[in-house]
GUDREN-927874 format. One record per residue (C-alpha): x, y, z. Coordinates in steps of 0.02 Angstrom, whole numbers, padded with zeros to 5 digits, always signed. Layout:
N
XYZ
...
END
This chain:
554
-01189-00283-04957
-01315-00425-04980
-01311-00574-04863
-01431-00683-04966
-01302-00803-05044
-01218-00834-04876
-01382-00872-04789
-01430-00996-04926
-01261-01084-04909
-01279-01103-04719
-01459-01167-04736
-01405-01293-04868
-01259-01356-04759
-01371-01382-04608
-01500-01474-04717
-01364-01591-04782
-01308-01629-04604
-01486-01667-04549
-01515-01779-04700
-01353-01872-04666
-01403-01904-04486
-01577-01965-04533
-01528-02076-04681
-01374-02155-04600
-01395-02343-04604
-01299-02370-04439
-01412-02320-04291
-01268-02322-04167
-01170-02204-04276
-01319-02090-04288
-01337-02092-04098
-01150-02057-04074
-01153-01911-04194
-01311-01844-04117
-01232-01857-03943
-01076-01767-04004
-01178-01629-04082
-01274-01603-03919
-01124-01619-03801
-01047-01449-03834
-01211-01349-03812
-01245-01447-03654
-01073-01405-03584
-01096-01222-03625
-01264-01220-03538
-01187-01307-03386
-01041-01185-03376
-01157-01036-03390
-01268-01103-03253
-01115-01138-03143
-01052-00962-03166
-01221-00888-03122
-01234-01000-02969
-01057-00955-02910
-01095-00773-02934
-01252-00788-02827
-01158-00885-02690
-01019-00755-02682
-01145-00614-02680
-01241-00689-02533
-01082-00726-02434
-01009-00553-02462
-01172-00468-02409
-01184-00578-02254
-01007-00540-02196
-01025-00356-02234
-01187-00351-02134
-01097-00428-01984
-00967-00289-01977
-01091-00151-02014
-01195-00216-01867
-01043-00203-01752
-01017-00021-01805
-01201+00020-01782
-01205-00064-01610
-01058+00042-01552
-01139+00201-01614
-01305+00158-01529
-01240+00092-01363
-01064+00154-01326
-01052+00336-01380
-01001+00466-01250
-01110+00617-01221
-01007+00779-01223
-01116+00847-01084
-01079+00700-00969
-00999+00736-00800
-00810+00738-00796
-00811+00614-00652
-00889+00484-00768
-00746+00492-00892
-00589+00389-00889
-00434+00481-00833
-00251+00432-00853
-00141+00468-00703
-00007+00597-00737
+00166+00532-00694
+00274+00660-00784
+00335+00805-00680
+00311+00960-00786
+00355+01133-00713
+00231+01275-00723
+00354+01376-00828
+00440+01275-00962
+00612+01328-01021
+00708+01257-01169
+00821+01141-01067
+00674+01062-00977
+00579+01042-01140
+00726+00950-01220
+00747+00837-01069
+00562+00791-01065
+00560+00761-01254
+00713+00648-01243
+00630+00542-01106
+00450+00536-01163
+00438+00576-01349
+00358+00429-01437
+00459+00446-01596
+00621+00462-01496
+00582+00305-01395
+00543+00209-01555
+00710+00257-01629
+00803+00208-01471
+00711+00041-01464
+00752+00005-01645
+00937+00028-01608
+00921-00084-01455
+00836-00221-01557
+00975-00211-01686
+01101-00232-01546
+01010-00388-01485
+01014-00458-01661
+01201-00429-01672
+01224-00518-01505
+01143-00673-01580
+01252-00662-01735
+01409-00647-01627
+01355-00801-01530
+01337-00901-01691
+01511-00855-01754
+01619-00833-01600
+01556-00962-01475
+01505-01146-01483
+01319-01170-01515
+01247-01316-01417
+01081-01405-01433
+01004-01551-01343
+00846-01654-01349
+00765-01778-01231
+00626-01893-01283
+00518-02033-01219
+00413-02144-01330
+00297-02285-01272
+00198-02405-01381
+00077-02545-01347
-00065-02635-01435
-00166-02792-01457
-00043-02865-01580
+00118-02804-01500
+00203-02805-01331
+00232-02650-01227
+00393-02555-01269
+00465-02386-01220
+00620-02292-01274
+00701-02149-01176
+00833-02054-01274
+00951-01907-01242
+01050-01816-01377
+01178-01676-01352
+01270-01587-01491
+01372-01433-01526
+01456-01341-01669
+01589-01209-01685
+01635-01096-01831
+01824-01094-01853
+01925-00942-01904
+01985-01036-02058
+01807-01045-02124
+01785-01226-02073
+01665-01299-01945
+01684-01422-01804
+01537-01524-01738
+01519-01649-01595
+01369-01757-01551
+01331-01884-01414
+01177-01997-01406
+01111-02117-01275
+00953-02220-01265
+00871-02345-01149
+00750-02469-01225
+00629-02569-01113
+00521-02706-01186
+00398-02842-01125
+00433-02947-01279
+00488-03121-01215
+00598-03141-01369
+00692-02978-01339
+00800-02914-01198
+00705-02837-01053
+00814-02681-01056
+00946-02620-01178
+01061-02468-01159
+01152-02387-01306
+01273-02242-01322
+01378-02164-01462
+01482-02009-01496
+01539-01927-01658
+01660-01788-01708
+01663-01706-01880
+01767-01572-01963
+01736-01484-02128
+01850-01357-02212
+01826-01271-02381
+01989-01257-02477
+01944-01145-02625
+01773-01061-02627
+01730-00990-02455
+01901-01026-02380
+01978-00903-02259
+01922-00795-02114
+01865-00643-02214
+01748-00742-02325
+01680-00856-02191
+01648-00717-02066
+01576-00593-02193
+01401-00605-02117
+01470-00558-01945
+01576-00418-02018
+01427-00344-02111
+01316-00360-01956
+01445-00267-01851
+01458-00129-01980
+01270-00118-02005
+01246-00088-01819
+01380+00046-01826
+01282+00130-01966
+01124+00119-01861
+01214+00199-01713
+01273+00342-01825
+01097+00363-01894
+01028+00369-01717
+01154+00503-01669
+01105+00605-01822
+00923+00579-01774
+00959+00644-01599
+01037+00801-01673
+00890+00827-01790
+00771+00797-01645
+00855+00930-01539
+00850+01053-01682
+00667+01013-01714
+00616+01037-01530
+00719+01195-01515
+00644+01267-01674
+00468+01232-01612
+00507+01304-01440
+00577+01463-01515
+00428+01467-01630
+00312+01464-01480
+00407+01607-01400
+00396+01701-01565
+00208+01671-01574
+00192+01727-01394
+00286+01887-01434
+00181+01913-01589
+00025+01891-01485
+00090+02026-01369
+00125+02139-01519
-00050+02104-01583
-00126+02154-01417
-00022+02312-01417
-00083+02346-01593
-00263+02324-01532
-00230+02450-01393
-00154+02569-01518
-00299+02550-01639
-00423+02577-01497
-00330+02735-01446
-00331+02794-01627
-00519+02762-01637
-00551+02858-01477
-00440+02998-01539
-00530+03004-01706
-00697+03018-01616
-00631+03157-01503
-00564+03255-01651
-00730+03233-01741
-00823+03305-01591
-00704+03455-01590
-00734+03483-01775
-00554+03444-01819
-00593+03277-01904
-00723+03196-02013
-00835+03046-01996
-00733+02948-02125
-00582+02949-02009
-00692+02881-01869
-00759+02740-01979
-00585+02700-02043
-00516+02692-01864
-00660+02580-01809
-00629+02461-01955
-00444+02454-01913
-00487+02412-01732
-00605+02273-01786
-00472+02200-01902
-00343+02207-01763
-00462+02118-01643
-00497+01984-01773
-00311+01960-01800
-00291+01944-01613
-00420+01804-01605
-00332+01712-01748
-00164+01731-01661
-00232+01662-01497
-00308+01512-01584
-00148+01475-01681
-00044+01492-01521
-00158+01372-01424
-00151+01244-01565
+00039+01258-01573
+00052+01230-01386
-00053+01071-01396
+00051+01005-01540
+00209+01044-01445
+00143+00940-01298
+00119+00793-01415
+00297+00815-01483
+00360+00810-01303
+00261+00652-01267
+00145+00742-01146
-00045+00731-01138
-00134+00885-01202
-00216+00909-01032
-00049+00962-00955
-00039+01148-00925
+00121+01252-00929
+00182+01422-00981
+00322+01449-01106
+00464+01548-01029
+00459+01722-01102
+00645+01732-01141
+00681+01763-01323
+00852+01705-01388
+00988+01831-01418
+01076+01837-01585
+01232+01729-01568
+01385+01806-01650
+01469+01688-01773
+01615+01695-01892
+01697+01550-01985
+01814+01526-02132
+01734+01437-02279
+01882+01325-02322
+01904+01271-02142
+01718+01236-02125
+01718+01128-02281
+01871+01029-02226
+01797+00998-02054
+01631+00940-02127
+01715+00819-02247
+01808+00740-02102
+01678+00749-01961
+01513+00706-02046
+01446+00539-01984
+01340+00511-02139
+01490+00539-02250
+01592+00415-02149
+01452+00289-02170
+01457+00315-02359
+01645+00285-02358
+01620+00126-02257
+01486+00069-02379
+01613+00089-02518
+01724-00033-02423
+01573-00149-02406
+01554-00145-02596
+01739-00186-02618
+01722-00335-02502
+01568-00387-02597
+01668-00388-02757
+01803-00496-02678
+01670-00618-02618
+01591-00624-02790
+01762-00656-02867
+01794-00797-02744
+01626-00874-02788
+01690-00902-02966
+01810-01033-02897
+01752-01215-02889
+01699-01286-02723
+01831-01398-02643
+01801-01458-02465
+01895-01574-02347
+01794-01674-02219
+01855-01781-02074
+01746-01888-01961
+01761-02001-01810
+01625-02105-01727
+01634-02212-01570
+01496-02324-01508
+01467-02451-01370
+01388-02621-01390
+01214-02634-01316
+01211-02681-01132
+01082-02703-00994
+01139-02550-00894
+01230-02389-00937
+01368-02432-00814
+01410-02585-00919
+01437-02485-01080
+01610-02465-01154
+01626-02325-01282
+01780-02406-01358
+01688-02560-01419
+01686-02494-01598
+01754-02339-01686
+01752-02277-01864
+01857-02151-01959
+01818-02059-02121
+01910-01939-02236
+01829-01856-02384
+01875-01731-02519
+01734-01662-02625
+01761-01550-02776
+01625-01468-02878
+01632-01478-03067
+01573-01304-03120
+01470-01348-03273
+01351-01199-03251
+01418-01037-03177
+01285-00918-03244
+01228-00866-03072
+01405-00835-03009
+01452-00734-03163
+01295-00627-03146
+01331-00597-02962
+01509-00546-03003
+01450-00420-03132
+01319-00355-03009
+01455-00331-02878
+01559-00231-03004
+01411-00117-03037
+01377-00097-02851
+01558-00041-02826
+01544+00087-02965
+01382+00153-02887
+01465+00165-02718
+01605+00271-02792
+01479+00386-02875
+01374+00399-02717
+01528+00451-02616
+01571+00585-02744
+01392+00647-02745
+01380+00656-02556
+01545+00749-02544
+01478+00879-02664
+01315+00888-02564
+01412+00917-02402
+01513+01057-02480
+01354+01134-02550
+01265+01125-02382
+01408+01208-02288
+01427+01346-02416
+01239+01379-02418
+01230+01380-02227
+01370+01507-02211
+01289+01618-02342
+01120+01600-02257
+01192+01647-02088
+01270+01802-02159
+01105+01844-02243
+01009+01821-02080
+01134+01930-01988
+01118+02070-02116
+00928+02056-02116
+00923+02068-01926
+01027+02228-01932
+00912+02297-02065
+00761+02244-01962
+00822+02345-01813
+00837+02498-01921
+00665+02468-01996
+00583+02455-01824
+00664+02618-01773
+00606+02703-01934
+00428+02637-01921
+00420+02690-01737
+00463+02867-01788
+00329+02855-01924
+00196+02806-01795
+00245+02952-01681
+00247+03072-01829
+00075+03012-01891
-00002+03033-01718
+00069+03209-01700
+00010+03258-01874
-00165+03192-01837
-00174+03297-01678
-00115+03448-01772
-00239+03418-01910
-00107+03399-02045
-00125+03210-02056
-00265+03083-02070
-00313+02934-01966
-00264+02822-02111
-00082+02871-02087
-00092+02819-01903
-00174+02652-01945
-00050+02608-02081
+00100+02659-01975
+00039+02557-01825
+00009+02402-01933
+00181+02423-02012
+00262+02431-01840
+00175+02270-01785
+00227+02181-01945
+00408+02242-01928
+00420+02177-01750
+00347+02008-01798
+00463+01991-01948
+00612+02029-01837
+00563+01889-01720
+00556+01767-01865
+00729+01823-01924
+00808+01795-01753
+00733+01621-01735
+00788+01576-01912
+00965+01635-01874
+00981+01531-01714
+00908+01375-01796
+01020+01395-01947
+01170+01405-01831
+01119+01239-01753
+01100+01163-01925
+01273+01222-01974
+01349+01143-01819
+01264+00979-01869
+01327+00996-02048
+01503+01021-01981
+01488+00869-01867
+01511+00982-01714
+01338+00970-01636
+01350+00866-01477
+01197+00809-01382
+01212+00732-01209
+01103+00595-01133
+00976+00723-01070
+00951+00792-01246
+01043+00954-01211
+01168+01033-01330
+01342+01023-01256
+01437+01187-01261
END
């Protein structure tokens, strides 16, 4: 496509404009048009230069501030780092105030965790702060709220005489059960002046009493005290949540404690496996010397021993890390030393009817009761939204008494003047868009609350059914695990005898020994899972009780 015609048209148009400017007979007009033609390019140049200058200013400031903070980091790394090889006496130490026994059992662990766990203390403090907030709300609704102020103001100047005013104001208000409010106020002041045209001292006092009562919108105890009602119920919900947290906390600490015992037992099994693999290696070497084995069996036995030793090192590292994490969960410093009591839990027998368990859970569960109460909250919210559709109609009564100014307070007479007032104010609801939207929102909230209650009921039933099935599964697996351990033990004995007789290989001994260690470890996990699942079921049924020391009540 050729651009020749377009270029010629643009050149011709610019030539015409230049000719018009030059040949214009009015010089002022030429100057004005020239100024207009140059104004826009000048503004563009100015804006571009401002943008470039602002960019440079921001760049310099950002680099300067960044350099300040980088210098702080560098100074710390150059001057305040601690050398790992420094003497222990030069390091800061925190005094240990928690009495921890040398051998830690489950009851002691739960008690320590309840007292010192950071997360537990935070939850307890949150509930306490909510209780303080409710106390303030109760004060506002159930008791008179008083306030008072005292002031002193002095003024003087070259064009005025000295004057000071001392004032005292006391007032109070009370929320009435009808939804109305009652307020009382008293004011006194003492004015002193050096003005020869004014009184040397003037005392004033007044008192007022007012009453206001809504008659339509917001009338009645339930509507007026809704904020207090919801605050009371919200704290009840927080108390239930805290109780559920305490139950979860006990289950969590118990599970970790049993897990430590399980790891400790597994570590013992691993060490026994190392001893067994070492015996198998020595046996393979002896048989090789007697000509009843081959070098491959010796190498295989040595490799099995090395793998067992490596597994032992991993198990020790994992156990040490788990101990340190458990200390943090208890709220203890990692420098505390204790030994986990080597008492593995027994399998607790348990039988329960499914229908009875479901019925108990639907009645006892605290979270389900909270959901039911929240449904009632939604119903109250709908009633409040329905009441807000009414017009506002309020009755107001007032009385004021004042004394005429006197020289002293003792000369004042509060009955010098009094005023009465009666008022009735009604709103004309020309625009109710907000109230209508709130009413519809309250209807939807109520429908959601119904659905949430149905959903949570189904979830409770599902949890109980699943827990009972899981407990039966754990029980059956534990019984099978006992049989498997017995079978694998016989296999180890048989493999060792066959190897001595020359009818078996060292591989059979290694595999049987490893299988026995794995079977024992799996059985430990099953027992722990069974006991923890039993605690979870008791919580799901609402039958898990935890005392103040964090122990499960029998």
